[in-house]
C-alpha positions in Angstrom: 74.3 94.2 69.4 76.7 91.0 69.6 77.6 89.1 66.5 78.4 85.9 68.4 76.6 82.8 67.0 75.5 80.3 69.5 74.7 76.6 68.6 73.0 73.9 70.7 74.8 70.5 71.0 72.7 67.9 69.2 73.6 65.4 72.0 73.8 67.1 75.3 71.7 70.2 74.4 74.4 72.5 75.9 74.8 75.8 74.1 78.3 76.4 72.6 80.1 78.8 70.2 81.2 76.9 66.9 84.6 76.8 65.9 85.1 79.6 63.3 86.6 77.3 60.7 83.5 74.8 61.0 80.8 77.4 61.4 77.4 76.1 60.7 78.8 72.4 60.0 79.5 71.9 63.8 76.8 69.8 65.5 78.3 69.1 68.9 80.1 70.9 71.6 83.7 70.2 72.2 83.0 67.6 74.7 84.6 64.3 74.0 81.6 62.3 75.0 79.4 64.2 72.8 81.7 63.8 69.8 82.0 60.0 70.5 78.2 59.6 70.7 77.8 61.5 67.3 80.4 59.5 65.6 78.4 56.4 66.8 75.2 57.6 65.6 76.8 58.5 62.2 78.3 55.1 62.0 74.9 53.5 62.9 73.1 55.6 60.2 75.5 54.7 57.6 75.2 50.9 58.3 71.5 51.2 58.1 71.6 53.1 54.7 74.4 50.6 53.3 73.4 47.1 54.6 75.5 45.5 51.7 78.6 46.8 53.4 78.4 44.0 55.9 78.6 41.5 53.1 81.6 39.5 52.1 80.8 40.2 48.3 81.0 43.9 49.1 84.4 43.4 51.0 85.7 41.5 47.9 84.5 44.4 45.4 86.1 47.1 47.8 89.4 45.0 47.8 89.2 44.6 44.0 88.5 48.4 43.5 91.5 49.3 45.8 93.8 46.9 44.0 92.8 48.6 40.6 93.4 52.0 42.1 96.8 51.0 43.4 97.7 49.6 39.8 96.5 52.7 38.2 98.4 54.9 40.7 101.7 53.1 40.2 101.2 53.3 36.4 100.7 57.0 36.4 103.3 58.0 39.0 106.6 56.5 37.8 108.7 58.6 40.2 106.6 57.5 43.3 107.1 54.0 42.2 110.9 54.4 42.0 111.0 55.8 45.3 108.8 53.2 46.7 111.1 50.4 44.9 114.1 52.0 46.6 112.6 52.1 50.0 111.5 48.3 49.6 115.0 47.3 48.6 116.4 49.0 51.9 113.7 47.5 54.0 114.3 43.9 52.7 118.1 44.3 53.1 117.7 45.4 56.7 115.3 42.6 57.3 117.5 39.9 55.9 120.5 41.5 58.0 118.6 40.8 61.1 117.9 37.2 62.3 114.4 36.0 61.6 113.7 34.9 65.3 114.4 37.3 68.1 116.7 36.0 70.9 113.9 35.1 73.4 112.3 32.8 70.9 115.4 31.3 69.3 115.6 27.4 69.8 112.7 27.3 72.0 111.3 23.7 72.3 107.9 22.7 73.3 107.4 19.0 74.2 104.0 17.3 73.1 103.8 14.5 75.6 100.8 12.6 73.9 102.7 12.0 70.6 106.2 12.1 71.9 107.3 15.0 69.7 108.8 18.4 70.1 108.2 21.6 68.2 111.2 23.8 67.6 110.4 27.4 66.9 112.0 28.5 63.5 110.4 31.9 62.7 108.2 34.3 64.6 106.4 37.0 62.4 105.5 39.9 65.0 103.2 41.7 62.4 100.7 39.0 61.6 101.6 36.5 64.8 102.5 33.7 62.6 105.0 31.3 64.3 106.8 28.8 62.0 107.7 25.5 64.0 109.5 22.4 63.0 108.3 18.8 64.4 111.2 17.1 65.8 111.3 13.4 66.9 113.3 12.6 70.1 116.2 11.2 67.8 116.5 14.6 66.1 116.2 16.4 69.4 119.6 15.0 70.6 121.9 17.8 69.3 119.5 20.4 70.7 119.4 21.3 74.4 115.7 21.2 75.2 114.4 20.2 78.7 
């Protein structure tokens, strides 16, 4: 007699041998489409059980809880706090050493013909896609070389 355990996939109904580490907890075969469908169903079920999670109040509460957790973590882990502070000092020094605007964007001018004004790119933040610009009148534009 064989000791092999065979399960049936809850998505495609194909028979499979579960991973020894997962055992009885594995619900789907190894097929990526089945795993994707199972995750989709789990997410849908969770959203049905937790309708308040779609609310902005819920998000605000979660943000507050995360903030409280971080404060507690830094208060109870002084060594990690020191390491993080050293890392941030290095990161800020590197950031200040490099110019704020990368070369392709530096001194880029855009003309707004309706109001006879130019925009000069001052800073580009790649992380959050924020572009800082300066409004220039035609008189201020003379020292710059814009088309």
